[in-house]
C-alpha positions as semicolon CSV with decimal commas, in nm:
position;residue;x (nm);y (nm);z (nm)
1;M;8,185;10,418;15,747
2;K;7,967;10,173;15,551
3;V;7,884;10,441;15,294
4;A;8,254;10,513;15,239
5;G;8,328;10,142;15,194
6;I;8,048;10,100;14,942
7;F;8,164;10,410;14,753
8;L;8,519;10,273;14,742
9;L;8,404;9,934;14,610
10;L;8,187;10,094;14,343
11;S;8,476;10,318;14,237
12;L;8,710;10,019;14,202
13;A;8,450;9,823;14,006
14;L;8,403;10,116;13,770
15;C;8,780;10,145;13,713
16;F;8,808;9,776;13,626
17;Y;8,505;9,795;13,398
18;Q;8,649;10,090;13,204
19;G;8,985;9,918;13,169
20;N;8,823;9,609;13,017
21;A;8,615;9,818;12,779
22;E;8,928;9,987;12,644
23;M;9,100;9,652;12,590
24;D;8,803;9,520;12,388
25;A;8,797;9,818;12,153
26;A;8,960;9,765;11,815
27;P;9,295;9,945;11,788
28;G;9,341;10,232;11,547
29;I;9,083;10,436;11,362
30;E;8,865;10,328;11,072
31;A;8,980;10,440;10,727
32;A;8,732;10,659;10,536
33;C;8,708;10,419;10,240
34;E;8,377;10,567;10,126
35;N;8,574;10,877;10,016
36;F;8,752;10,680;9,742
37;N;8,637;10,516;9,419
38;L;8,840;10,198;9,460
39;R;8,727;10,060;9,123
40;R;8,912;10,347;8,952
41;G;9,225;10,297;9,163
42;C;9,420;10,527;9,393
43;T;9,630;10,834;9,327
44;R;10,006;10,827;9,364
45;E;9,992;11,102;9,624
46;F;10,227;11,031;9,916
47;D;10,031;11,090;10,236
48;P;10,156;10,795;10,444
49;V;9,948;10,605;10,697
50;C;10,066;10,325;10,921
51;G;9,823;10,034;10,937
52;T;9,745;9,828;11,243
53;D;9,939;9,552;11,065
54;D;10,252;9,778;11,095
55;V;10,271;9,815;10,717
56;L;10,330;10,163;10,575
57;Y;10,071;10,251;10,309
58;S;10,148;10,540;10,074
59;N;9,803;10,682;10,135
60;E;9,468;10,597;10,294
61;C;9,320;10,488;9,962
62;L;9,585;10,216;9,925
63;L;9,503;10,087;10,273
64;C;9,137;10,065;10,168
65;L;9,234;9,890;9,844
66;H;9,442;9,641;10,042
67;N;9,142;9,565;10,266
68;L;8,915;9,518;9,964
69;Q;9,153;9,292;9,771
70;R;9,256;9,078;10,066
71;S;8,922;9,079;10,253
72;S;9,104;9,207;10,560
73;H;9,025;9,478;10,813
74;V;9,342;9,681;10,864
75;R;9,276;10,011;11,042
76;I;9,489;10,327;11,066
77;K;9,731;10,298;11,357
78;N;9,869;10,648;11,299
79;R;9,915;10,901;11,021
80;G;10,272;10,925;10,901
81;M;10,553;10,673;10,915
82;C;10,534;10,352;11,118
83;R;10,753;10,337;11,424
84;T;10,836;9,971;11,362
85;P;10,755;9,904;10,994
86;R;10,722;9,556;10,853
87;A;10,803;9,469;10,495
88;S;10,568;9,667;10,275
89;S;10,304;9,495;10,067
90;S;10,301;9,495;9,688
91;L;10,031;9,765;9,687
92;N;10,262;10,035;9,824
């Protein structure tokens, strides 16, 4: 009986620990900015990404350029259109 109780408590503790770890993780995925030469600019290719700021960027390069110019750290929330877009920035 004591072994079952200890096992149950350890299981609950592990569940709470994993839940907190997921909450601390930064949302979205990191953009692959090293794939672009931002000093030369970005192409006009339309391959939309939604940023964690809920702004639609025409492509991943423009999201990286936004981060560089504004010293921000917007990540990719999802590829494609934003579900709830905000007003787009002047870079799009």
